[in-house]
mmCIF file of the N, C-alpha and C atoms, coordinates in Angstrom:
data_MODEL
# 
_entry.id   MODEL 
# 
loop_
_atom_site.group_PDB 
_atom_site.id 
_atom_site.type_symbol 
_atom_site.label_atom_id 
_atom_site.label_alt_id 
_atom_site.label_comp_id 
_atom_site.label_asym_id 
_atom_site.label_entity_id 
_atom_site.label_seq_id 
_atom_site.pdbx_PDB_ins_code 
_atom_site.Cartn_x 
_atom_site.Cartn_y 
_atom_site.Cartn_z 
_atom_site.occupancy 
_atom_site.B_iso_or_equiv 
_atom_site.pdbx_formal_charge 
_atom_site.auth_seq_id 
_atom_site.auth_comp_id 
_atom_site.auth_asym_id 
_atom_site.auth_atom_id 
_atom_site.pdbx_PDB_model_num 
ATOM 1   N N  . MET A 1 1  ? 11.259  -6.198 10.973 1.00 0.00 ? 1  MET A N  1 
ATOM 2   C CA . MET A 1 1  ? 11.207  -5.155 10.081 1.00 0.00 ? 1  MET A CA 1 
ATOM 3   C C  . MET A 1 1  ? 11.886  -5.567 8.814  1.00 0.00 ? 1  MET A C  1 
ATOM 4   N N  . PRO A 1 2  ? 11.273  -5.176 7.645  1.00 0.00 ? 2  PRO A N  1 
ATOM 5   C CA . PRO A 1 2  ? 11.945  -5.618 6.399  1.00 0.00 ? 2  PRO A CA 1 
ATOM 6   C C  . PRO A 1 2  ? 13.237  -4.833 6.277  1.00 0.00 ? 2  PRO A C  1 
ATOM 7   N N  . ARG A 1 3  ? 14.172  -5.559 5.458  1.00 0.00 ? 3  ARG A N  1 
ATOM 8   C CA . ARG A 1 3  ? 15.488  -4.895 5.152  1.00 0.00 ? 3  ARG A CA 1 
ATOM 9   C C  . ARG A 1 3  ? 15.343  -4.069 3.896  1.00 0.00 ? 3  ARG A C  1 
ATOM 10  N N  . SER A 1 4  ? 16.099  -3.033 3.953  1.00 0.00 ? 4  SER A N  1 
ATOM 11  C CA . SER A 1 4  ? 16.150  -2.165 2.837  1.00 0.00 ? 4  SER A CA 1 
ATOM 12  C C  . SER A 1 4  ? 17.273  -2.500 1.808  1.00 0.00 ? 4  SER A C  1 
ATOM 13  N N  . GLY A 1 5  ? 17.011  -2.462 0.622  1.00 0.00 ? 5  GLY A N  1 
ATOM 14  C CA . GLY A 1 5  ? 18.033  -2.818 -0.346 1.00 0.00 ? 5  GLY A CA 1 
ATOM 15  C C  . GLY A 1 5  ? 18.837  -1.610 -0.779 1.00 0.00 ? 5  GLY A C  1 
ATOM 16  N N  . VAL A 1 6  ? 18.500  -0.468 -0.246 1.00 0.00 ? 6  VAL A N  1 
ATOM 17  C CA . VAL A 1 6  ? 19.239  0.793  -0.648 1.00 0.00 ? 6  VAL A CA 1 
ATOM 18  C C  . VAL A 1 6  ? 20.594  0.871  0.018  1.00 0.00 ? 6  VAL A C  1 
ATOM 19  N N  . VAL A 1 7  ? 21.520  1.150  -0.855 1.00 0.00 ? 7  VAL A N  1 
ATOM 20  C CA . VAL A 1 7  ? 23.007  1.204  -0.442 1.00 0.00 ? 7  VAL A CA 1 
ATOM 21  C C  . VAL A 1 7  ? 23.231  2.673  0.149  1.00 0.00 ? 7  VAL A C  1 
ATOM 22  N N  . GLU A 1 8  ? 22.792  3.610  -0.508 1.00 0.00 ? 8  GLU A N  1 
ATOM 23  C CA . GLU A 1 8  ? 23.122  4.958  0.015  1.00 0.00 ? 8  GLU A CA 1 
ATOM 24  C C  . GLU A 1 8  ? 21.690  5.850  -0.114 1.00 0.00 ? 8  GLU A C  1 
ATOM 25  N N  . PHE A 1 9  ? 21.229  6.302  1.022  1.00 0.00 ? 9  PHE A N  1 
ATOM 26  C CA . PHE A 1 9  ? 19.945  7.022  1.137  1.00 0.00 ? 9  PHE A CA 1 
ATOM 27  C C  . PHE A 1 9  ? 20.342  8.525  1.366  1.00 0.00 ? 9  PHE A C  1 
ATOM 28  N N  . VAL A 1 10 ? 20.051  9.278  0.274  1.00 0.00 ? 10 VAL A N  1 
ATOM 29  C CA . VAL A 1 10 ? 20.410  10.688 0.305  1.00 0.00 ? 10 VAL A CA 1 
ATOM 30  C C  . VAL A 1 10 ? 19.254  11.610 -0.047 1.00 0.00 ? 10 VAL A C  1 
ATOM 31  N N  . GLY A 1 11 ? 19.416  12.847 0.334  1.00 0.00 ? 11 GLY A N  1 
ATOM 32  C CA . GLY A 1 11 ? 18.410  13.871 -0.004 1.00 0.00 ? 11 GLY A CA 1 
ATOM 33  C C  . GLY A 1 11 ? 17.128  13.937 0.713  1.00 0.00 ? 11 GLY A C  1 
ATOM 34  N N  . ARG A 1 12 ? 17.015  13.218 1.833  1.00 0.00 ? 12 ARG A N  1 
ATOM 35  C CA . ARG A 1 12 ? 15.788  13.282 2.599  1.00 0.00 ? 12 ARG A CA 1 
ATOM 36  C C  . ARG A 1 12 ? 16.062  13.651 4.061  1.00 0.00 ? 12 ARG A C  1 
ATOM 37  N N  . GLU A 1 13 ? 17.144  14.344 4.336  1.00 0.00 ? 13 GLU A N  1 
ATOM 38  C CA . GLU A 1 13 ? 17.431  14.719 5.678  1.00 0.00 ? 13 GLU A CA 1 
ATOM 39  C C  . GLU A 1 13 ? 16.333  15.521 6.364  1.00 0.00 ? 13 GLU A C  1 
ATOM 40  N N  . GLU A 1 14 ? 15.703  16.483 5.586  1.00 0.00 ? 14 GLU A N  1 
ATOM 41  C CA . GLU A 1 14 ? 14.642  17.260 6.154  1.00 0.00 ? 14 GLU A CA 1 
ATOM 42  C C  . GLU A 1 14 ? 13.488  16.427 6.544  1.00 0.00 ? 14 GLU A C  1 
ATOM 43  N N  . GLU A 1 15 ? 13.081  15.464 5.721  1.00 0.00 ? 15 GLU A N  1 
ATOM 44  C CA . GLU A 1 15 ? 11.965  14.552 5.972  1.00 0.00 ? 15 GLU A CA 1 
ATOM 45  C C  . GLU A 1 15 ? 12.332  13.679 7.202  1.00 0.00 ? 15 GLU A C  1 
ATOM 46  N N  . LEU A 1 16 ? 13.449  13.195 7.316  1.00 0.00 ? 16 LEU A N  1 
ATOM 47  C CA . LEU A 1 16 ? 13.937  12.390 8.483  1.00 0.00 ? 16 LEU A CA 1 
ATOM 48  C C  . LEU A 1 16 ? 13.789  13.218 9.788  1.00 0.00 ? 16 LEU A C  1 
ATOM 49  N N  . GLN A 1 17 ? 14.263  14.458 9.644  1.00 0.00 ? 17 GLN A N  1 
ATOM 50  C CA . GLN A 1 17 ? 14.206  15.357 10.824 1.00 0.00 ? 17 GLN A CA 1 
ATOM 51  C C  . GLN A 1 17 ? 12.768  15.705 11.242 1.00 0.00 ? 17 GLN A C  1 
ATOM 52  N N  . ASN A 1 18 ? 11.915  15.852 10.257 1.00 0.00 ? 18 ASN A N  1 
ATOM 53  C CA . ASN A 1 18 ? 10.486  16.156 10.568 1.00 0.00 ? 18 ASN A CA 1 
ATOM 54  C C  . ASN A 1 18 ? 9.851   14.977 11.185 1.00 0.00 ? 18 ASN A C  1 
ATOM 55  N N  . LEU A 1 19 ? 10.207  13.791 10.713 1.00 0.00 ? 19 LEU A N  1 
ATOM 56  C CA . LEU A 1 19 ? 9.638   12.553 11.263 1.00 0.00 ? 19 LEU A CA 1 
ATOM 57  C C  . LEU A 1 19 ? 10.145  12.308 12.731 1.00 0.00 ? 19 LEU A C  1 
ATOM 58  N N  . HIS A 1 20 ? 11.382  12.675 12.990 1.00 0.00 ? 20 HIS A N  1 
ATOM 59  C CA . HIS A 1 20 ? 11.987  12.552 14.321 1.00 0.00 ? 20 HIS A CA 1 
ATOM 60  C C  . HIS A 1 20 ? 11.201  13.578 15.278 1.00 0.00 ? 20 HIS A C  1 
ATOM 61  N N  . GLN A 1 21 ? 10.912  14.684 14.841 1.00 0.00 ? 21 GLN A N  1 
ATOM 62  C CA . GLN A 1 21 ? 10.157  15.676 15.730 1.00 0.00 ? 21 GLN A CA 1 
ATOM 63  C C  . GLN A 1 21 ? 8.817   15.203 15.989 1.00 0.00 ? 21 GLN A C  1 
ATOM 64  N N  . LEU A 1 22 ? 8.141   14.445 15.110 1.00 0.00 ? 22 LEU A N  1 
ATOM 65  C CA . LEU A 1 22 ? 6.751   13.959 15.400 1.00 0.00 ? 22 LEU A CA 1 
ATOM 66  C C  . LEU A 1 22 ? 6.760   12.756 16.363 1.00 0.00 ? 22 LEU A C  1 
ATOM 67  N N  . LEU A 1 23 ? 7.892   11.983 16.477 1.00 0.00 ? 23 LEU A N  1 
ATOM 68  C CA . LEU A 1 23 ? 7.931   10.878 17.371 1.00 0.00 ? 23 LEU A CA 1 
ATOM 69  C C  . LEU A 1 23 ? 8.745   11.206 18.603 1.00 0.00 ? 23 LEU A C  1 
ATOM 70  N N  . PRO A 1 24 ? 8.159   11.304 19.725 1.00 0.00 ? 24 PRO A N  1 
ATOM 71  C CA . PRO A 1 24 ? 8.879   11.510 20.970 1.00 0.00 ? 24 PRO A CA 1 
ATOM 72  C C  . PRO A 1 24 ? 9.671   10.360 21.421 1.00 0.00 ? 24 PRO A C  1 
ATOM 73  N N  . ASP A 1 25 ? 10.913  10.569 21.953 1.00 0.00 ? 25 ASP A N  1 
ATOM 74  C CA . ASP A 1 25 ? 11.717  9.471  22.378 1.00 0.00 ? 25 ASP A CA 1 
ATOM 75  C C  . ASP A 1 25 ? 11.505  9.182  23.857 1.00 0.00 ? 25 ASP A C  1 
ATOM 76  N N  . ASN A 1 26 ? 10.247  9.029  24.358 1.00 0.00 ? 26 ASN A N  1 
ATOM 77  C CA . ASN A 1 26 ? 9.927   8.635  25.615 1.00 0.00 ? 26 ASN A CA 1 
ATOM 78  C C  . ASN A 1 26 ? 9.182   7.359  25.656 1.00 0.00 ? 26 ASN A C  1 
ATOM 79  N N  . LYS A 1 27 ? 8.519   7.016  26.772 1.00 0.00 ? 27 LYS A N  1 
ATOM 80  C CA . LYS A 1 27 ? 7.954   5.708  26.973 1.00 0.00 ? 27 LYS A CA 1 
ATOM 81  C C  . LYS A 1 27 ? 6.462   5.592  26.381 1.00 0.00 ? 27 LYS A C  1 
ATOM 82  N N  . GLN A 1 28 ? 5.994   6.762  25.772 1.00 0.00 ? 28 GLN A N  1 
ATOM 83  C CA . GLN A 1 28 ? 4.622   6.743  25.320 1.00 0.00 ? 28 GLN A CA 1 
ATOM 84  C C  . GLN A 1 28 ? 4.593   6.167  23.934 1.00 0.00 ? 28 GLN A C  1 
ATOM 85  N N  . VAL A 1 29 ? 3.423   5.628  23.597 1.00 0.00 ? 29 VAL A N  1 
ATOM 86  C CA . VAL A 1 29 ? 3.238   5.095  22.184 1.00 0.00 ? 29 VAL A CA 1 
ATOM 87  C C  . VAL A 1 29 ? 2.992   6.323  21.238 1.00 0.00 ? 29 VAL A C  1 
ATOM 88  N N  . ALA A 1 30 ? 3.692   6.373  20.237 1.00 0.00 ? 30 ALA A N  1 
ATOM 89  C CA . ALA A 1 30 ? 3.546   7.468  19.225 1.00 0.00 ? 30 ALA A CA 1 
ATOM 90  C C  . ALA A 1 30 ? 3.358   6.907  17.816 1.00 0.00 ? 30 ALA A C  1 
ATOM 91  N N  . ILE A 1 31 ? 2.524   7.642  17.140 1.00 0.00 ? 31 ILE A N  1 
ATOM 92  C CA . ILE A 1 31 ? 2.214   7.085  15.737 1.00 0.00 ? 31 ILE A CA 1 
ATOM 93  C C  . ILE A 1 31 ? 2.374   8.261  14.800 1.00 0.00 ? 31 ILE A C  1 
ATOM 94  N N  . ALA A 1 32 ? 2.980   7.931  13.631 1.00 0.00 ? 32 ALA A N  1 
ATOM 95  C CA . ALA A 1 32 ? 3.168   8.970  12.643 1.00 0.00 ? 32 ALA A CA 1 
ATOM 96  C C  . ALA A 1 32 ? 2.826   8.266  11.285 1.00 0.00 ? 32 ALA A C  1 
ATOM 97  N N  . ALA A 1 33 ? 2.160   8.955  10.463 1.00 0.00 ? 33 ALA A N  1 
ATOM 98  C CA . ALA A 1 33 ? 1.822   8.420  9.050  1.00 0.00 ? 33 ALA A CA 1 
ATOM 99  C C  . ALA A 1 33 ? 2.573   9.288  8.020  1.00 0.00 ? 33 ALA A C  1 
ATOM 100 N N  . ILE A 1 34 ? 3.101   8.587  7.032  1.00 0.00 ? 34 ILE A N  1 
ATOM 101 C CA . ILE A 1 34 ? 3.754   9.246  5.967  1.00 0.00 ? 34 ILE A CA 1 
ATOM 102 C C  . ILE A 1 34 ? 2.841   9.038  4.719  1.00 0.00 ? 34 ILE A C  1 
ATOM 103 N N  . ALA A 1 35 ? 2.455   10.171 4.148  1.00 0.00 ? 35 ALA A N  1 
ATOM 104 C CA . ALA A 1 35 ? 1.494   10.138 3.012  1.00 0.00 ? 35 ALA A CA 1 
ATOM 105 C C  . ALA A 1 35 ? 2.161   10.655 1.774  1.00 0.00 ? 35 ALA A C  1 
ATOM 106 N N  . GLY A 1 36 ? 1.710   10.221 0.641  1.00 0.00 ? 36 GLY A N  1 
ATOM 107 C CA . GLY A 1 36 ? 2.162   10.735 -0.682 1.00 0.00 ? 36 GLY A CA 1 
ATOM 108 C C  . GLY A 1 36 ? 1.800   9.777  -1.752 1.00 0.00 ? 36 GLY A C  1 
ATOM 109 N N  . MET A 1 37 ? 2.048   10.275 -2.860 1.00 0.00 ? 37 MET A N  1 
ATOM 110 C CA . MET A 1 37 ? 1.732   9.468  -4.101 1.00 0.00 ? 37 MET A CA 1 
ATOM 111 C C  . MET A 1 37 ? 2.580   8.192  -4.140 1.00 0.00 ? 37 MET A C  1 
ATOM 112 N N  . GLY A 1 38 ? 2.108   7.179  -4.863 1.00 0.00 ? 38 GLY A N  1 
ATOM 113 C CA . GLY A 1 38 ? 2.846   5.933  -4.920 1.00 0.00 ? 38 GLY A CA 1 
ATOM 114 C C  . GLY A 1 38 ? 4.238   6.155  -5.631 1.00 0.00 ? 38 GLY A C  1 
ATOM 115 N N  . GLY A 1 39 ? 5.268   5.451  -5.148 1.00 0.00 ? 39 GLY A N  1 
ATOM 116 C CA . GLY A 1 39 ? 6.573   5.526  -5.786 1.00 0.00 ? 39 GLY A CA 1 
ATOM 117 C C  . GLY A 1 39 ? 7.476   6.627  -5.321 1.00 0.00 ? 39 GLY A C  1 
ATOM 118 N N  . VAL A 1 40 ? 7.019   7.479  -4.370 1.00 0.00 ? 40 VAL A N  1 
ATOM 119 C CA . VAL A 1 40 ? 7.857   8.606  -3.962 1.00 0.00 ? 40 VAL A CA 1 
ATOM 120 C C  . VAL A 1 40 ? 8.859   8.251  -2.901 1.00 0.00 ? 40 VAL A C  1 
ATOM 121 N N  . GLY A 1 41 ? 8.734   7.011  -2.295 1.00 0.00 ? 41 GLY A N  1 
ATOM 122 C CA . GLY A 1 41 ? 9.717   6.697  -1.265 1.00 0.00 ? 41 GLY A CA 1 
ATOM 123 C C  . GLY A 1 41 ? 9.212   6.633  0.165  1.00 0.00 ? 41 GLY A C  1 
ATOM 124 N N  . LYS A 1 42 ? 7.873   6.545  0.384  1.00 0.00 ? 42 LYS A N  1 
ATOM 125 C CA . LYS A 1 42 ? 7.356   6.606  1.734  1.00 0.00 ? 42 LYS A CA 1 
ATOM 126 C C  . LYS A 1 42 ? 7.871   5.416  2.551  1.00 0.00 ? 42 LYS A C  1 
ATOM 127 N N  . THR A 1 43 ? 7.801   4.213  2.089  1.00 0.00 ? 43 THR A N  1 
ATOM 128 C CA . THR A 1 43 ? 8.248   3.004  2.788  1.00 0.00 ? 43 THR A CA 1 
ATOM 129 C C  . THR A 1 43 ? 9.747   3.141  3.040  1.00 0.00 ? 43 THR A C  1 
ATOM 130 N N  . GLU A 1 44 ? 10.582  3.557  2.098  1.00 0.00 ? 44 GLU A N  1 
ATOM 131 C CA . GLU A 1 44 ? 11.972  3.625  2.251  1.00 0.00 ? 44 GLU A CA 1 
ATOM 132 C C  . GLU A 1 44 ? 12.309  4.674  3.283  1.00 0.00 ? 44 GLU A C  1 
ATOM 133 N N  . LEU A 1 45 ? 11.680  5.799  3.329  1.00 0.00 ? 45 LEU A N  1 
ATOM 134 C CA . LEU A 1 45 ? 11.834  6.864  4.404  1.00 0.00 ? 45 LEU A CA 1 
ATOM 135 C C  . LEU A 1 45 ? 11.574  6.265  5.721  1.00 0.00 ? 45 LEU A C  1 
ATOM 136 N N  . ALA A 1 46 ? 10.431  5.568  5.947  1.00 0.00 ? 46 ALA A N  1 
ATOM 137 C CA . ALA A 1 46 ? 10.207  4.921  7.218  1.00 0.00 ? 46 ALA A CA 1 
ATOM 138 C C  . ALA A 1 46 ? 11.248  3.935  7.625  1.00 0.00 ? 46 ALA A C  1 
ATOM 139 N N  . LEU A 1 47 ? 11.746  3.054  6.625  1.00 0.00 ? 47 LEU A N  1 
ATOM 140 C CA . LEU A 1 47 ? 12.763  2.131  6.963  1.00 0.00 ? 47 LEU A CA 1 
ATOM 141 C C  . LEU A 1 47 ? 14.008  2.811  7.333  1.00 0.00 ? 47 LEU A C  1 
ATOM 142 N N  . GLN A 1 48 ? 14.501  3.765  6.584  1.00 0.00 ? 48 GLN A N  1 
ATOM 143 C CA . GLN A 1 48 ? 15.666  4.507  6.869  1.00 0.00 ? 48 GLN A CA 1 
ATOM 144 C C  . GLN A 1 48 ? 15.667  5.213  8.293  1.00 0.00 ? 48 GLN A C  1 
ATOM 145 N N  . TYR A 1 49 ? 14.472  5.775  8.590  1.00 0.00 ? 49 TYR A N  1 
ATOM 146 C CA . TYR A 1 49 ? 14.323  6.341  9.936  1.00 0.00 ? 49 TYR A CA 1 
ATOM 147 C C  . TYR A 1 49 ? 14.445  5.343  11.046 1.00 0.00 ? 49 TYR A C  1 
ATOM 148 N N  . ALA A 1 50 ? 13.854  4.127  10.746 1.00 0.00 ? 50 ALA A N  1 
ATOM 149 C CA . ALA A 1 50 ? 13.918  3.106  11.733 1.00 0.00 ? 50 ALA A CA 1 
ATOM 150 C C  . ALA A 1 50 ? 15.390  2.609  11.927 1.00 0.00 ? 50 ALA A C  1 
ATOM 151 N N  . ILE A 1 51 ? 16.039  2.509  10.904 1.00 0.00 ? 51 ILE A N  1 
ATOM 152 C CA . ILE A 1 51 ? 17.483  2.048  10.876 1.00 0.00 ? 51 ILE A CA 1 
ATOM 153 C C  . ILE A 1 51 ? 18.281  3.086  11.582 1.00 0.00 ? 51 ILE A C  1 
ATOM 154 N N  . LYS A 1 52 ? 18.190  4.391  11.332 1.00 0.00 ? 52 LYS A N  1 
ATOM 155 C CA . LYS A 1 52 ? 19.001  5.408  11.962 1.00 0.00 ? 52 LYS A CA 1 
ATOM 156 C C  . LYS A 1 52 ? 18.625  5.640  13.369 1.00 0.00 ? 52 LYS A C  1 
ATOM 157 N N  . GLN A 1 53 ? 17.416  5.418  13.828 1.00 0.00 ? 53 GLN A N  1 
ATOM 158 C CA . GLN A 1 53 ? 16.989  5.768  15.152 1.00 0.00 ? 53 GLN A CA 1 
ATOM 159 C C  . GLN A 1 53 ? 16.685  4.588  16.029 1.00 0.00 ? 53 GLN A C  1 
ATOM 160 N N  . ARG A 1 54 ? 17.030  3.394  15.694 1.00 0.00 ? 54 ARG A N  1 
ATOM 161 C CA . ARG A 1 54 ? 16.731  2.179  16.446 1.00 0.00 ? 54 ARG A CA 1 
ATOM 162 C C  . ARG A 1 54 ? 17.217  2.263  17.845 1.00 0.00 ? 54 ARG A C  1 
ATOM 163 N N  . GLU A 1 55 ? 18.297  2.952  18.110 1.00 0.00 ? 55 GLU A N  1 
ATOM 164 C CA . GLU A 1 55 ? 18.902  3.023  19.504 1.00 0.00 ? 55 GLU A CA 1 
ATOM 165 C C  . GLU A 1 55 ? 18.134  4.001  20.280 1.00 0.00 ? 55 GLU A C  1 
ATOM 166 N N  . THR A 1 56 ? 17.343  4.904  19.689 1.00 0.00 ? 56 THR A N  1 
ATOM 167 C CA . THR A 1 56 ? 16.541  5.926  20.377 1.00 0.00 ? 56 THR A CA 1 
ATOM 168 C C  . THR A 1 56 ? 15.326  5.289  21.031 1.00 0.00 ? 56 THR A C  1 
ATOM 169 N N  . TYR A 1 57 ? 14.740  4.287  20.338 1.00 0.00 ? 57 TYR A N  1 
ATOM 170 C CA . TYR A 1 57 ? 13.497  3.660  20.832 1.00 0.00 ? 57 TYR A CA 1 
ATOM 171 C C  . TYR A 1 57 ? 13.787  2.278  21.260 1.00 0.00 ? 57 TYR A C  1 
ATOM 172 N N  . LYS A 1 58 ? 14.185  2.214  22.586 1.00 0.00 ? 58 LYS A N  1 
ATOM 173 C CA . LYS A 1 58 ? 14.635  0.911  23.154 1.00 0.00 ? 58 LYS A CA 1 
ATOM 174 C C  . LYS A 1 58 ? 13.449  -0.120 23.184 1.00 0.00 ? 58 LYS A C  1 
ATOM 175 N N  . GLY A 1 59 ? 12.216  0.436  23.222 1.00 0.00 ? 59 GLY A N  1 
ATOM 176 C CA . GLY A 1 59 ? 11.095  -0.564 23.256 1.00 0.00 ? 59 GLY A CA 1 
ATOM 177 C C  . GLY A 1 59 ? 10.798  -1.168 21.986 1.00 0.00 ? 59 GLY A C  1 
ATOM 178 N N  . GLY A 1 60 ? 11.333  -0.635 20.891 1.00 0.00 ? 60 GLY A N  1 
ATOM 179 C CA . GLY A 1 60 ? 11.152  -1.135 19.605 1.00 0.00 ? 60 GLY A CA 1 
ATOM 180 C C  . GLY A 1 60 ? 10.353  -0.229 18.624 1.00 0.00 ? 60 GLY A C  1 
ATOM 181 N N  . LEU A 1 61 ? 10.339  -0.540 17.414 1.00 0.00 ? 61 LEU A N  1 
ATOM 182 C CA . LEU A 1 61 ? 9.726   0.205  16.400 1.00 0.00 ? 61 LEU A CA 1 
ATOM 183 C C  . LEU A 1 61 ? 8.749   -0.845 15.615 1.00 0.00 ? 61 LEU A C  1 
ATOM 184 N N  . CYS A 1 62 ? 7.603   -0.324 15.187 1.00 0.00 ? 62 CYS A N  1 
ATOM 185 C CA . CYS A 1 62 ? 6.715   -1.063 14.407 1.00 0.00 ? 62 CYS A CA 1 
ATOM 186 C C  . CYS A 1 62 ? 6.451   -0.503 13.074 1.00 0.00 ? 62 CYS A C  1 
ATOM 187 N N  . ASN A 1 63 ? 6.473   -1.261 12.024 1.00 0.00 ? 63 ASN A N  1 
ATOM 188 C CA . ASN A 1 63 ? 6.170   -0.707 10.673 1.00 0.00 ? 63 ASN A CA 1 
ATOM 189 C C  . ASN A 1 63 ? 4.960   -1.485 10.169 1.00 0.00 ? 63 ASN A C  1 
ATOM 190 N N  . ILE A 1 64 ? 3.882   -0.738 9.997  1.00 0.00 ? 64 ILE A N  1 
ATOM 191 C CA . ILE A 1 64 ? 2.648   -1.323 9.534  1.00 0.00 ? 64 ILE A CA 1 
ATOM 192 C C  . ILE A 1 64 ? 2.311   -0.753 8.172  1.00 0.00 ? 64 ILE A C  1 
ATOM 193 N N  . ILE A 1 65 ? 2.124   -1.650 7.260  1.00 0.00 ? 65 ILE A N  1 
ATOM 194 C CA . ILE A 1 65 ? 1.834   -1.275 5.872  1.00 0.00 ? 65 ILE A CA 1 
ATOM 195 C C  . ILE A 1 65 ? 0.310   -1.373 5.704  1.00 0.00 ? 65 ILE A C  1 
ATOM 196 N N  . LEU A 1 66 ? -0.246  -0.225 5.307  1.00 0.00 ? 66 LEU A N  1 
ATOM 197 C CA . LEU A 1 66 ? -1.725  -0.236 5.121  1.00 0.00 ? 66 LEU A CA 1 
ATOM 198 C C  . LEU A 1 66 ? -1.993  -0.243 3.573  1.00 0.00 ? 66 LEU A C  1 
ATOM 199 N N  . LYS A 1 67 ? -3.026  -0.902 3.172  1.00 0.00 ? 67 LYS A N  1 
ATOM 200 C CA . LYS A 1 67 ? -3.353  -0.911 1.812  1.00 0.00 ? 67 LYS A CA 1 
ATOM 201 C C  . LYS A 1 67 ? -4.914  -0.667 1.684  1.00 0.00 ? 67 LYS A C  1 
ATOM 202 N N  . CYS A 1 68 ? -5.294  0.170  0.828  1.00 0.00 ? 68 CYS A N  1 
ATOM 203 C CA . CYS A 1 68 ? -6.756  0.405  0.586  1.00 0.00 ? 68 CYS A CA 1 
ATOM 204 C C  . CYS A 1 68 ? -7.361  -0.481 -0.497 1.00 0.00 ? 68 CYS A C  1 
ATOM 205 N N  . PHE A 1 69 ? -8.440  -1.046 -0.160 1.00 0.00 ? 69 PHE A N  1 
ATOM 206 C CA . PHE A 1 69 ? -9.182  -1.863 -1.171 1.00 0.00 ? 69 PHE A CA 1 
ATOM 207 C C  . PHE A 1 69 ? -10.616 -1.375 -1.371 1.00 0.00 ? 69 PHE A C  1 
ATOM 208 N N  . GLU A 1 70 ? -10.972 -1.216 -2.601 1.00 0.00 ? 70 GLU A N  1 
ATOM 209 C CA . GLU A 1 70 ? -12.322 -0.758 -2.836 1.00 0.00 ? 70 GLU A CA 1 
ATOM 210 C C  . GLU A 1 70 ? -13.246 -1.963 -2.836 1.00 0.00 ? 70 GLU A C  1 
ATOM 211 N N  . SER A 1 71 ? -14.403 -1.835 -2.301 1.00 0.00 ? 71 SER A N  1 
ATOM 212 C CA . SER A 1 71 ? -15.384 -2.928 -2.332 1.00 0.00 ? 71 SER A CA 1 
ATOM 213 C C  . SER A 1 71 ? -16.088 -2.977 -3.696 1.00 0.00 ? 71 SER A C  1 
ATOM 214 N N  . ALA A 1 72 ? -16.443 -4.139 -4.168 1.00 0.00 ? 72 ALA A N  1 
ATOM 215 C CA . ALA A 1 72 ? -17.012 -4.242 -5.509 1.00 0.00 ? 72 ALA A CA 1 
ATOM 216 C C  . ALA A 1 72 ? -18.503 -3.982 -5.428 1.00 0.00 ? 72 ALA A C  1 
# 
C-alpha cells in the first residue's frame, strides 16, 4: 500500500464512518468505490481508512487505482 504524506488528516470523519459501514469486518470479500471529481481527496480517504482500520481486516486490504482511457 502506498504511504501517505499527510501529517494530519482532518474533517473527513463522516466519510470514514460511511466507508466503514460499507465494508463488513468479516471473512467475506467486500468492495467499495469512492467517486468524485479529481483532486477532492479520494485516494487519501482510502489510504487513511486503510491506515486506521488495518487491525480490523486481518486478511489484508487492497488498494486498486483505476484510470479511464479513451480510445482514439
